[in-house]
C-alpha positions as CSV (number, residue, x, y, z in Angstrom):
1,X,26.0,-35.6,-3.0
2,X,26.6,-31.8,-3.1
3,X,26.0,-30.1,-6.5
4,X,29.1,-28.4,-7.8
5,X,28.8,-24.6,-7.4
6,X,29.8,-22.7,-10.5
7,X,30.2,-19.0,-10.1
8,X,29.3,-16.8,-12.9
9,X,30.7,-13.4,-13.7
10,X,27.4,-12.1,-15.1
11,X,25.4,-9.6,-13.1
12,X,22.2,-11.6,-13.7
13,X,23.8,-14.7,-12.0
14,X,22.6,-15.9,-8.6
15,X,23.6,-13.9,-5.5
16,X,24.4,-17.3,-4.0
17,X,27.8,-17.3,-5.7
18,X,28.9,-14.0,-4.0
19,X,31.6,-14.4,-1.4
20,X,29.9,-14.6,2.0
21,X,26.4,-15.6,0.8
22,X,25.9,-19.2,0.0
23,X,22.6,-21.1,-0.2
24,X,21.3,-20.3,3.3
25,X,21.8,-16.5,3.0
26,X,20.6,-16.5,-0.6
27,X,17.2,-17.7,0.7
28,X,17.2,-14.9,3.3
29,X,18.1,-12.3,0.7
30,X,15.3,-13.6,-1.6
31,X,12.8,-12.3,1.0
32,X,14.2,-8.8,0.3
33,X,13.7,-9.2,-3.4
34,X,17.4,-9.9,-4.0
35,X,18.0,-12.9,-6.3
36,X,20.9,-11.8,-8.5
37,X,24.2,-9.9,-8.3
38,X,22.5,-7.0,-10.1
39,X,19.7,-7.0,-7.5
40,X,22.4,-6.4,-4.8
41,X,23.8,-3.5,-6.8
42,X,20.4,-1.8,-7.0
43,X,19.5,-2.6,-3.4
44,X,20.1,1.0,-2.3
45,X,20.3,2.1,1.4
46,X,17.1,3.4,3.0
47,X,19.1,5.9,5.1
48,X,22.7,6.9,6.0
49,X,24.0,7.2,9.5
50,X,26.8,9.3,10.8
51,X,29.4,8.3,13.4
52,X,29.4,11.9,14.5
53,X,26.9,12.5,17.3
54,X,24.3,14.9,15.8
55,X,22.2,17.0,18.2
56,X,18.9,16.8,16.4
57,X,16.3,16.0,19.1
58,X,15.6,19.7,19.7
59,X,14.1,19.9,16.2
60,X,11.9,16.7,16.5
61,X,8.3,16.3,17.7
62,X,6.7,13.6,19.8
63,X,4.9,11.2,17.5
64,X,7.4,11.5,14.7
65,X,9.5,8.7,13.3
66,X,13.1,9.9,13.9
67,X,16.6,8.7,13.2
68,X,19.7,10.0,15.0
69,X,23.2,9.3,16.2
70,X,23.8,9.6,20.0
71,X,26.1,8.4,22.7
72,X,25.1,5.8,25.3
73,X,25.1,7.3,28.8
74,X,23.7,4.5,31.0
75,X,22.0,1.1,31.1
76,X,19.5,-0.1,33.6
77,X,17.0,-2.9,34.1
78,X,14.0,-2.9,36.5
79,X,10.9,-5.0,37.0
80,X,7.5,-4.0,35.7
81,X,4.3,-4.2,37.7
82,X,3.8,-7.7,36.2
83,X,7.3,-8.7,37.3
84,X,8.8,-8.7,33.8
85,X,12.2,-7.0,33.4
86,X,12.4,-3.9,31.3
87,X,15.7,-2.8,29.8
88,X,16.3,1.0,29.7
89,X,19.2,2.5,27.8
90,X,19.9,6.3,28.3
91,X,21.4,8.1,25.4
92,X,22.4,11.8,24.8
93,X,22.8,13.7,21.5
94,X,24.9,16.4,23.0
95,X,22.0,18.6,24.2
96,X,19.1,16.4,25.2
97,X,18.7,13.0,26.8
98,X,16.5,10.1,25.5
99,X,15.5,6.8,27.1
100,X,15.2,3.7,25.0
101,X,13.0,1.0,26.4
102,X,12.7,-2.7,25.6
103,X,9.9,-4.7,27.3
104,X,11.2,-8.0,25.7
105,X,14.8,-8.5,24.6
106,X,17.4,-11.2,24.2
107,X,20.0,-11.6,26.9
108,X,22.7,-10.4,24.5
109,X,21.4,-6.9,24.8
110,X,22.8,-6.7,28.3
111,X,26.3,-6.9,26.9
112,X,25.8,-5.1,23.6
113,X,25.1,-1.7,25.1
114,X,28.2,0.0,26.7
115,X,28.4,3.6,28.1
116,X,30.5,5.8,25.8
117,X,29.6,3.8,22.6
118,X,28.1,5.7,19.7
119,X,24.7,4.3,18.7
120,X,22.4,5.0,15.8
121,X,18.6,4.8,16.6
122,X,15.5,4.8,14.6
123,X,11.9,4.7,15.9
124,X,8.9,6.7,17.0
125,X,9.6,9.5,19.5
126,X,7.3,9.4,22.5
127,X,7.1,10.9,25.9
128,X,6.8,9.1,29.3
129,X,7.1,10.7,32.8
130,X,8.3,13.9,31.3
131,X,11.2,12.3,29.4
132,X,11.6,11.6,25.7
133,X,11.4,7.9,24.9
134,X,11.7,5.4,22.1
135,X,10.2,1.9,22.6
136,X,11.9,-1.0,20.8
137,X,13.8,1.2,18.4
138,X,16.0,-0.1,15.5
139,X,19.6,0.5,16.5
140,X,23.2,-0.1,15.5
141,X,26.3,0.2,17.7
142,X,28.8,2.2,15.6
143,X,32.0,1.2,17.4
144,X,31.7,-2.5,16.6
145,X,35.0,-4.1,15.9
146,X,33.4,-6.8,13.7
147,X,33.4,-4.4,10.8
148,X,36.0,-4.6,8.0
149,X,38.6,-1.8,7.9
150,X,36.8,-0.4,4.8
151,X,33.6,0.4,6.8
152,X,35.3,1.1,10.2
153,X,37.1,4.1,8.8
154,X,34.1,5.8,7.2
155,X,32.1,8.6,8.7
156,X,28.9,7.8,6.9
157,X,27.4,4.2,6.8
158,X,24.6,2.9,4.6
159,X,21.5,1.5,6.4
160,X,19.7,-1.2,4.4
161,X,16.2,-2.8,4.8
162,X,16.8,-6.1,6.5
163,X,15.2,-9.5,7.1
164,X,15.7,-12.0,9.9
165,X,19.2,-13.5,9.7
166,X,20.8,-10.7,7.8
167,X,22.4,-7.9,9.9
168,X,23.6,-4.5,8.7
169,X,27.2,-5.7,9.0
170,X,26.5,-8.8,6.9
171,X,24.6,-6.7,4.3
172,X,27.4,-4.2,4.0
173,X,29.9,-7.0,3.7
174,X,27.9,-8.6,0.8
175,X,27.6,-5.2,-0.9
176,X,31.3,-4.6,-0.6
177,X,32.1,-8.0,-2.0
178,X,29.8,-7.6,-5.0
179,X,31.3,-4.2,-6.0
180,X,34.8,-5.4,-5.4
181,X,34.3,-8.2,-7.9
182,X,31.7,-7.0,-10.3
183,X,31.8,-3.2,-10.5
184,X,33.7,-3.3,-13.8
185,X,30.8,-5.2,-15.4
186,X,28.2,-2.5,-14.7
187,X,26.7,-1.4,-18.0
188,X,25.3,2.1,-18.8
189,X,21.6,2.5,-19.2
190,X,21.2,6.1,-20.2
191,X,22.7,7.7,-23.4
192,X,25.5,10.3,-23.1
193,X,23.3,13.2,-24.3
194,X,20.9,12.6,-21.4
195,X,23.7,12.4,-18.8
196,X,25.2,15.6,-20.1
197,X,21.8,17.4,-20.3
198,X,21.0,16.7,-16.6
199,X,24.5,16.5,-15.1
200,X,24.0,12.9,-14.0
201,X,26.9,10.6,-13.1
202,X,27.5,7.5,-15.2
203,X,25.7,4.4,-13.9
204,X,28.8,2.7,-12.4
205,X,29.8,5.8,-10.5
206,X,26.3,6.6,-9.4
207,X,25.8,3.1,-8.0
208,X,29.0,3.2,-6.0
209,X,28.0,6.7,-4.6
210,X,24.7,5.3,-3.5
211,X,26.3,2.6,-1.4
212,X,29.7,4.1,-0.4
213,X,29.2,7.9,-0.8
214,X,30.2,10.3,2.0
215,X,28.8,13.5,0.4
216,X,25.0,13.8,0.7
217,X,24.7,16.1,-2.2
218,X,26.4,13.6,-4.5
219,X,24.2,10.8,-3.1
220,X,21.1,12.9,-3.8
221,X,22.3,13.6,-7.4
222,X,22.8,9.9,-7.9
223,X,19.4,9.0,-6.5
224,X,17.8,11.5,-8.8
225,X,19.5,9.8,-11.7
226,X,18.0,6.4,-10.9
227,X,14.5,8.0,-10.2
228,X,14.7,9.8,-13.6
229,X,15.7,6.5,-15.4
230,X,12.7,4.7,-14.0
231,X,10.4,7.5,-15.0
232,X,11.9,7.9,-18.4
233,X,11.3,4.4,-19.6
234,X,7.8,4.2,-18.1
235,X,6.9,7.5,-19.9
236,X,8.4,6.3,-23.2
237,X,5.8,3.5,-23.0
238,X,3.0,6.1,-22.8
239,X,4.6,8.3,-25.4
240,X,4.8,5.5,-27.9
241,X,1.2,4.4,-27.0
242,X,-0.2,7.9,-27.6
243,X,1.7,8.4,-30.8
244,X,0.5,5.0,-32.1
245,X,-3.1,5.7,-30.9
246,X,-3.3,9.2,-32.4
247,X,-1.7,8.4,-35.8
248,X,-2.6,4.8,-36.5
249,X,-5.9,4.0,-34.6
250,X,-8.7,5.7,-36.5
251,X,-11.9,6.0,-34.6
252,X,-15.2,7.6,-35.4
253,X,-15.4,11.2,-36.4
254,X,-18.6,12.9,-35.2
255,X,-20.0,16.3,-36.1
256,X,-21.2,18.7,-33.5
257,X,-24.7,19.2,-35.0
258,X,-26.1,21.0,-31.9
259,X,-29.4,19.2,-32.2
260,X,-30.1,17.0,-29.1
261,X,-27.2,18.5,-27.2
262,X,-28.6,22.0,-27.6
263,X,-32.1,20.7,-26.6
264,X,-30.6,19.2,-23.4
265,X,-28.8,22.5,-22.6
266,X,-32.0,24.5,-23.0
267,X,-33.9,22.0,-20.9
268,X,-31.6,22.1,-17.9
269,X,-32.9,23.8,-14.8
270,X,-29.4,24.9,-13.8
271,X,-26.3,26.6,-15.2
272,X,-23.4,24.3,-16.0
273,X,-20.2,25.2,-14.1
274,X,-17.2,26.5,-15.8
275,X,-15.4,23.2,-15.2
276,X,-18.3,21.2,-16.8
277,X,-18.3,23.5,-19.9
278,X,-14.5,23.1,-20.2
279,X,-14.6,19.3,-19.9
280,X,-17.5,19.1,-22.4
281,X,-15.4,21.1,-24.9
282,X,-12.5,18.7,-24.4
283,X,-14.7,15.7,-25.0
284,X,-16.3,17.1,-28.1
285,X,-12.9,18.0,-29.5
286,X,-11.9,14.4,-29.1
287,X,-15.2,13.0,-30.6
288,X,-15.1,15.3,-33.6
289,X,-11.5,14.3,-34.5
290,X,-10.5,11.1,-36.4
291,X,-8.8,9.5,-33.5
292,X,-10.5,7.2,-31.1
293,X,-11.3,9.1,-27.9
294,X,-9.8,7.6,-24.7
295,X,-10.4,10.1,-21.9
296,X,-10.8,10.0,-18.1
297,X,-13.1,12.5,-16.4
298,X,-12.2,13.0,-12.7
299,X,-14.5,14.8,-10.3
300,X,-15.7,14.7,-6.8
301,X,-19.0,13.1,-5.9
302,X,-21.7,15.6,-6.9
303,X,-19.4,17.6,-9.3
304,X,-21.7,16.8,-12.2
305,X,-19.9,14.0,-14.2
306,X,-23.2,12.4,-15.2
307,X,-24.5,15.4,-17.0
308,X,-21.2,15.9,-18.8
309,X,-21.2,12.3,-20.0
310,X,-24.8,12.7,-21.1
311,X,-23.8,15.4,-23.6
312,X,-21.2,13.0,-25.0
313,X,-23.9,10.3,-25.3
314,X,-26.2,12.7,-27.2
315,X,-23.4,13.8,-29.6
316,X,-23.1,10.2,-30.7
317,X,-26.9,9.7,-30.9
318,X,-27.4,12.8,-33.1
319,X,-24.8,11.5,-35.5
320,X,-26.8,8.3,-35.9
321,X,-24.8,6.1,-33.5
322,X,-25.7,4.2,-30.4
323,X,-24.3,5.0,-27.0
324,X,-23.7,2.8,-23.9
325,X,-23.2,3.7,-20.3
326,X,-21.8,1.0,-18.0
327,X,-22.1,1.1,-14.2
328,X,-20.3,-1.3,-11.7
329,X,-23.6,-2.6,-10.2
330,X,-27.2,-3.1,-11.3
331,X,-28.6,-0.7,-8.7
332,X,-26.3,2.0,-9.9
333,X,-27.2,1.2,-13.5
334,X,-30.8,1.5,-12.5
335,X,-30.1,4.9,-10.9
336,X,-28.3,6.2,-14.1
337,X,-31.3,5.0,-16.2
338,X,-33.8,6.8,-14.1
339,X,-31.7,10.0,-13.9
340,X,-31.0,10.1,-17.7
341,X,-34.6,9.3,-18.5
342,X,-35.8,12.2,-16.4
343,X,-33.2,14.6,-17.9
344,X,-34.1,13.6,-21.5
345,X,-37.8,13.7,-21.0
346,X,-39.3,15.5,-24.0
347,X,-36.2,14.8,-26.2
348,X,-36.7,12.1,-28.8
349,X,-34.2,9.5,-27.7
350,X,-34.9,5.7,-27.1
351,X,-33.3,4.6,-23.8
352,X,-33.0,1.0,-22.6
353,X,-31.9,-0.6,-19.4
354,X,-30.1,-3.9,-19.7
355,X,-29.7,-5.9,-16.5
356,X,-27.9,-9.2,-15.9
357,X,-29.5,-12.6,-15.4
358,X,-32.8,-13.7,-17.0
359,X,-35.9,-11.7,-16.8
360,X,-39.0,-11.0,-18.9
361,X,-38.4,-8.7,-21.8
362,X,-34.7,-9.0,-21.9
363,X,-34.7,-10.8,-25.3
364,X,-36.7,-7.9,-26.7
365,X,-34.2,-5.3,-25.3
366,X,-31.3,-7.3,-26.9
367,X,-33.1,-7.3,-30.2
368,X,-33.7,-3.6,-30.1
369,X,-30.0,-3.1,-29.4
370,X,-29.0,-5.3,-32.3
371,X,-31.4,-3.5,-34.7
372,X,-30.2,-0.1,-33.6
373,X,-33.6,1.1,-32.2
374,X,-32.1,1.4,-28.7
375,X,-30.1,4.7,-28.9
376,X,-28.8,4.9,-25.3
377,X,-28.3,1.7,-23.4
378,X,-27.6,1.7,-19.7
379,X,-26.3,-1.4,-17.9
380,X,-23.5,-3.2,-16.1
381,X,-20.3,-4.6,-17.7
382,X,-22.5,-7.2,-19.2
383,X,-23.1,-4.7,-22.0
384,X,-19.8,-5.7,-23.6
385,X,-20.3,-9.5,-23.4
386,X,-20.4,-11.5,-26.6
387,X,-24.1,-12.0,-26.7
388,X,-24.8,-8.3,-26.7
389,X,-24.4,-6.9,-30.3
390,X,-24.8,-3.2,-31.1
391,X,-25.7,-2.3,-34.7
392,X,-23.7,0.9,-34.6
393,X,-21.9,1.6,-31.3
394,X,-20.4,5.1,-31.2
395,X,-19.4,5.7,-27.6
396,X,-19.0,3.8,-24.3
397,X,-19.1,5.6,-21.0
398,X,-17.7,3.6,-18.0
399,X,-18.7,4.8,-14.6
400,X,-16.3,4.2,-11.6
401,X,-13.6,3.3,-14.1
402,X,-11.1,2.4,-11.3
403,X,-12.5,-1.1,-11.5
404,X,-10.9,-1.4,-14.9
405,X,-7.1,-1.9,-15.4
406,X,-5.0,-1.1,-18.4
407,X,-5.6,-4.5,-20.1
408,X,-9.4,-4.2,-19.7
409,X,-9.3,-0.7,-21.2
410,X,-7.4,-2.1,-24.2
411,X,-10.0,-4.9,-24.7
412,X,-12.8,-2.4,-24.5
413,X,-11.1,-0.1,-27.0
414,X,-11.0,-2.9,-29.6
415,X,-14.7,-3.9,-29.2
416,X,-17.5,-3.4,-31.7
417,X,-16.1,-1.0,-34.2
418,X,-13.7,0.9,-32.0
419,X,-16.1,3.3,-30.2
420,X,-15.0,6.4,-28.4
421,X,-14.3,5.8,-24.7
422,X,-15.1,8.0,-21.8
423,X,-14.2,6.9,-18.2
424,X,-15.7,8.5,-15.1
425,X,-14.0,8.5,-11.7
426,X,-15.3,9.9,-8.4
427,X,-11.9,9.2,-6.8
428,X,-9.7,12.2,-7.6
429,X,-6.0,11.3,-7.8
430,X,-2.9,13.5,-7.8
431,X,-1.5,14.6,-11.2
432,X,1.7,12.6,-10.6
433,X,-0.3,9.4,-10.3
434,X,-2.4,10.2,-13.3
435,X,0.8,10.3,-15.4
436,X,1.7,6.8,-14.4
437,X,-1.6,5.0,-13.7
438,X,-3.5,6.6,-16.5
439,X,-0.7,7.3,-18.9
440,X,-2.8,5.8,-21.8
441,X,-5.7,8.3,-21.2
442,X,-6.2,12.0,-21.6
443,X,-7.4,13.4,-18.3
444,X,-10.0,16.0,-17.6
445,X,-10.8,17.4,-14.2
446,X,-14.1,18.8,-12.9
447,X,-12.6,20.8,-10.1
448,X,-15.6,23.0,-9.4
449,X,-18.8,22.1,-7.5
450,X,-22.2,23.3,-8.8
451,X,-23.5,26.6,-7.3
452,X,-25.7,26.2,-4.2
453,X,-24.3,22.8,-3.3
454,X,-23.6,22.9,0.5
455,X,-20.5,21.4,1.8
456,X,-21.0,18.5,4.3
457,X,-20.2,19.8,7.8
458,X,-17.6,17.5,9.3
459,X,-17.0,16.9,13.1
460,X,-14.3,14.9,14.9
461,X,-15.8,13.3,18.0
462,X,-14.2,11.0,20.6
463,X,-15.9,7.7,21.3
464,X,-16.5,9.1,24.8
465,X,-18.9,11.6,23.2
466,X,-21.0,9.0,21.4
467,X,-24.1,9.9,23.4
468,X,-24.0,13.4,22.2
469,X,-23.7,12.2,18.6
470,X,-26.6,9.8,19.1
471,X,-28.7,12.8,20.4
472,X,-27.8,15.0,17.4
473,X,-28.6,12.1,15.1
474,X,-32.0,11.7,16.8
475,X,-32.8,15.3,16.0
476,X,-32.2,14.7,12.3
477,X,-34.4,11.6,12.4
478,X,-37.2,13.6,14.0
479,X,-37.0,16.0,11.1
480,X,-37.6,13.1,8.7
481,X,-34.0,12.6,7.6
482,X,-32.0,9.3,7.2
483,X,-28.7,8.3,8.6
484,X,-25.7,6.0,7.8
485,X,-23.5,4.4,10.4
486,X,-20.3,2.8,9.0
487,X,-18.0,0.3,10.8
488,X,-14.7,-1.2,9.6
489,X,-15.7,-4.8,10.5
490,X,-18.8,-6.9,9.9
491,X,-18.7,-8.8,13.1
492,X,-16.6,-9.0,16.3
493,X,-13.0,-10.0,15.9
494,X,-10.7,-11.8,18.4
495,X,-7.7,-10.0,17.0
496,X,-9.0,-6.4,16.7
497,X,-10.8,-4.6,19.5
498,X,-13.1,-2.6,17.2
499,X,-16.8,-1.9,17.2
500,X,-18.3,-4.1,14.5
501,X,-21.4,-3.5,12.4
502,X,-23.4,-6.4,13.8
503,X,-23.1,-5.3,17.4
504,X,-23.7,-1.6,16.5
505,X,-26.8,-2.6,14.5
506,X,-28.2,-4.6,17.4
507,X,-27.5,-1.7,19.9
508,X,-29.0,1.0,17.7
509,X,-32.1,-1.1,16.8
510,X,-32.9,-2.3,20.4
511,X,-31.5,0.4,22.7
512,X,-30.9,3.7,21.0
513,X,-33.5,4.0,18.2
514,X,-36.3,1.4,18.8
515,X,-38.9,3.7,17.2
516,X,-37.1,3.7,13.8
517,X,-36.4,1.1,11.2
518,X,-32.7,0.0,11.4
519,X,-31.1,-2.3,8.9
520,X,-27.7,-4.0,8.5
521,X,-25.8,-4.1,5.2
522,X,-22.4,-5.7,4.5
523,X,-20.3,-7.2,1.7
524,X,-21.0,-10.8,2.6
525,X,-24.6,-10.5,1.6
526,X,-25.8,-11.7,-1.8
527,X,-25.9,-8.9,-4.4
528,X,-29.7,-9.1,-4.7
529,X,-30.1,-8.8,-0.9
530,X,-27.8,-5.7,-0.8
531,X,-29.7,-4.1,-3.7
532,X,-33.0,-4.7,-2.1
533,X,-31.9,-3.1,1.2
534,X,-30.5,-0.1,-0.7
535,X,-33.8,0.3,-2.6
536,X,-35.7,0.3,0.7
537,X,-33.4,2.8,2.1
538,X,-33.8,5.0,-0.9
539,X,-37.5,4.8,-0.6
540,X,-37.2,5.8,3.1
541,X,-38.6,2.5,4.3
542,X,-35.4,2.3,6.3
543,X,-34.3,5.3,8.4
544,X,-30.9,4.0,9.7
545,X,-28.5,2.0,7.7
546,X,-25.6,0.3,9.5
547,X,-23.0,-0.8,7.1
548,X,-19.4,-1.6,6.2
549,X,-17.7,0.3,3.4
550,X,-19.9,-1.5,0.9
551,X,-21.8,1.8,0.6
552,X,-18.6,3.7,-0.3
553,X,-19.7,3.9,-3.9
554,X,-23.4,3.8,-3.7
555,X,-26.9,5.0,-4.6
556,X,-27.8,8.6,-4.2
557,X,-30.2,9.1,-1.3
558,X,-31.1,12.8,-1.2
559,X,-32.9,12.4,2.1
560,X,-29.8,11.0,3.9
561,X,-28.3,13.8,5.9
562,X,-25.9,12.2,8.4
563,X,-22.9,9.9,8.0
564,X,-21.4,8.5,11.2
565,X,-18.0,6.7,10.7
566,X,-17.0,4.6,13.6
567,X,-13.3,4.0,14.2
568,X,-12.5,6.7,11.7
569,X,-8.9,6.4,12.7
570,X,-8.9,3.1,10.9
571,X,-10.0,4.5,7.5
572,X,-7.9,6.0,4.7
573,X,-8.6,9.5,3.5
574,X,-10.0,8.4,0.2
575,X,-12.4,6.0,1.9
576,X,-13.7,8.6,4.3
577,X,-14.1,11.2,1.6
578,X,-16.1,8.7,-0.5
579,X,-18.3,7.8,2.5
580,X,-18.9,11.5,3.3
581,X,-20.0,12.0,-0.3
582,X,-23.0,9.7,0.3
583,X,-24.7,12.5,2.2
584,X,-25.5,16.0,1.2
585,X,-27.0,14.8,-2.1
586,X,-30.2,16.9,-1.5
587,X,-30.8,20.6,-0.6
588,X,-30.7,20.1,3.2
589,X,-27.7,20.5,5.4
590,X,-25.6,17.4,5.9
591,X,-23.3,16.2,8.6
592,X,-20.4,13.8,8.9
593,X,-19.2,12.6,12.3
594,X,-15.8,11.0,12.5
595,X,-15.7,8.9,15.7
596,X,-12.1,8.3,16.9
597,X,-11.1,5.6,19.4
598,X,-7.9,5.8,21.3
599,X,-5.0,5.3,20.7
600,X,-4.9,7.4,17.6
601,X,-1.5,7.6,15.7
602,X,0.0,10.9,14.4
603,X,-0.9,9.9,10.8
604,X,-4.5,9.0,11.8
605,X,-4.8,12.4,13.5
606,X,-3.5,14.1,10.3
607,X,-6.1,12.2,8.2
608,X,-8.9,13.3,10.5
609,X,-7.7,16.9,10.5
610,X,-7.6,16.9,6.7
611,X,-11.2,15.6,6.6
612,X,-12.2,18.4,9.0
613,X,-10.4,21.1,7.1
614,X,-11.5,20.5,3.5
615,X,-14.2,19.0,1.2
616,X,-11.9,19.2,-1.9
617,X,-11.3,15.7,-3.2
618,X,-8.1,16.8,-5.1
619,X,-6.6,18.3,-1.9
620,X,-7.5,15.1,0.0
621,X,-6.0,12.9,-2.7
622,X,-2.6,14.8,-2.5
623,X,-2.6,14.4,1.3
624,X,-3.6,10.7,0.9
625,X,-0.6,10.1,-1.4
626,X,1.7,11.9,1.1
627,X,0.5,9.8,4.1
628,X,0.1,6.4,2.4
629,X,2.1,6.3,-0.7
630,X,0.9,5.0,-4.1
631,X,1.2,1.3,-3.4
632,X,-1.7,1.5,-0.9
633,X,-3.8,3.9,-2.9
634,X,-4.0,1.7,-5.9
635,X,-3.9,-2.1,-6.3
636,X,-0.9,-2.5,-8.6
637,X,-2.4,-5.4,-10.6
638,X,-5.8,-3.7,-10.9
639,X,-4.6,-0.2,-11.8
640,X,-1.7,-1.3,-14.0
641,X,0.6,1.0,-12.0
642,X,4.3,0.4,-12.5
643,X,6.4,-0.5,-9.5
644,X,9.3,1.8,-8.9
645,X,12.3,0.8,-6.9
646,X,14.0,4.1,-6.7
647,X,11.5,6.8,-7.7
648,X,9.1,8.3,-5.2
649,X,5.9,9.6,-6.8
650,X,5.3,12.1,-4.0
651,X,8.8,13.5,-3.6
652,X,9.9,13.2,-7.2
653,X,7.2,14.9,-9.1
654,X,9.6,17.4,-10.6
655,X,11.8,14.6,-11.8
656,X,8.7,12.9,-13.3
657,X,7.8,16.1,-15.2
658,X,11.4,16.3,-16.6
659,X,11.5,12.6,-17.6
660,X,8.1,12.8,-19.2
661,X,9.1,15.8,-21.3
662,X,12.2,14.1,-22.4
663,X,10.4,10.8,-23.2
664,X,7.7,12.5,-25.3
665,X,10.4,14.6,-27.1
666,X,12.5,11.5,-27.9
667,X,9.4,9.6,-29.3
668,X,8.2,12.5,-31.3
669,X,11.6,12.9,-32.9
670,X,12.2,9.2,-33.4
671,X,9.0,7.0,-32.9
672,X,10.8,3.7,-33.7
673,X,13.9,4.6,-31.7
674,X,15.9,3.9,-34.8
675,X,18.4,6.7,-34.5
676,X,21.9,5.4,-33.3
677,X,21.9,7.9,-30.5
678,X,18.7,6.2,-29.1
679,X,20.1,2.6,-29.5
680,X,20.8,2.3,-25.7
681,X,17.3,3.5,-24.9
682,X,15.7,1.2,-27.5
683,X,17.5,-1.9,-26.2
684,X,16.7,-1.3,-22.5
685,X,13.1,-0.3,-23.4
686,X,12.4,-3.4,-25.4
687,X,14.0,-5.6,-22.8
688,X,11.7,-4.3,-20.0
689,X,8.6,-2.9,-21.6
690,X,8.0,-4.7,-24.9
691,X,5.4,-7.2,-23.4
692,X,3.6,-4.4,-21.6
693,X,3.5,-2.3,-24.7
694,X,1.9,-5.2,-26.6
695,X,-0.8,-5.5,-23.9
696,X,-1.9,-1.9,-24.2
697,X,-1.3,-1.1,-27.8
698,X,-4.6,-0.6,-29.5
């Protein structure tokens, strides 16, 4: 028995009830994130194609992703060396010819392509035999009689992201049916004063322009409107959070007594950089106010974040409070403990190291923490577990804070008397991402390296030049230095033809460097075994460490002078930058070799060039965002980063700034959004952001 289908006129009803969809296509559309009629309306085209042949190939470079409209000149098939037929379709944009090649194709392709037809193509431009070529491009014949009269007579056509079973013609038909039936029910989501302020079209008009517009300027204005809308509501969340935090959440108010902090400053063997001094002032201003500090310090590896945080710890201690520093691993906690103990030698401060698990003396450490005798406590995230009780906790510093999401930060903020919170990150991120990922934090940047710190010299080498690299590495080993080799895989893979750590380890140990101690380190090892290997490497009991990216955030080994990254074309910029930061920790020259294996894509070449041209983590972060986009740079669940359908964090930074300014102005004027002119904003905000606000409000 078939269930009776009841269509609904509401935009939030199932797309299944739209004319031309049904249950089968509804399942296909669900793969594109389309479940409701409203989803169809907001499923904007990814591009627009023109029926007019556009001579644009002269401006395009081999290796680029290109889209163009051209005319089919000829069709041909010929057998390859292996006897398989290859389909070639020649096209011309009015000035230059291009050959499209399909090495596997359905039989229907032989009748689809007809000389004289106009075709839209999208794919990577390559070169073969002196001719421009596209292999397996996306395409659409623009003289197809299957289109409705509405689309057939239009110069510009929308191009939608697709899934198997849904063609462009089908998607256009669905979109047209949706707007023909439901356009009158589109409700506005921005108040009139915002529309007038920025010259945005009303929502109904903007949506129809996005799908059916013929003027690219109007299409761009409408796109900006939807990007602005997404940014506005996400920034209202942060504006309300900051206002609530600053006005209602009282923290601890410290006094800058200049006792232990001055003693540390006088004891330092080096001059603080201007950036370090600026960030310390920003931190002290927060700590000496009545609000609970919630600040992120970003800075490259070696920029001096630890010493900056130590001043913050001492400010709490000289006010009679305890201070905690959390590191992501026990070996890093141990490193922090040793470094801080050395820097505070001669200054009367009780420092404790709290490790996980059971060991002799742990009960005594916990007791000293509870009684307040332990003034600075270094440990892992176990420091904030229920069985660890501080007598008077004043500040918590979290190293490598990217392992904490928004909800974890909120829980930490409410712990043990609302201590001040300082987060450290050695992964610089672009300012646009900081506004969205870390909207609940004040952000400080240490964008200046200490004087005398030498930049790591970076070289790009082909895998054919490995013997030369091995020889140069051997020279460093003879001089008593240590070396990292990093691979993308632990062991050989049937699917990926990549050099793996296991095989490289065996080759280096048995063939290339038999006179040196070579060890293997990877993420599958138990934590205790990894820590033991890193300790031996730090003690120079191991000269060559072959590893996966498990050492990306790792222990400082001042004697390590060389980083060799195998298959560097497979790594992201942020990863390579973090790996390079593992060397050059001492006073000696340091080197990073980026070993590329063919084929190397255009984007991979850009990444390698960027690494070769700069050591600035902030420049690298901006380029990383440009090449990869925010979704790959940050795990959405981990970072708490909002997912934007229409806004592009790289291209729309100007719109983000405008929307942020408007959001903070609205909330400053009307914190509860009670003014009638803000009613529309309030209703939409509460519908989409209320639960998220409850999670982070502290």
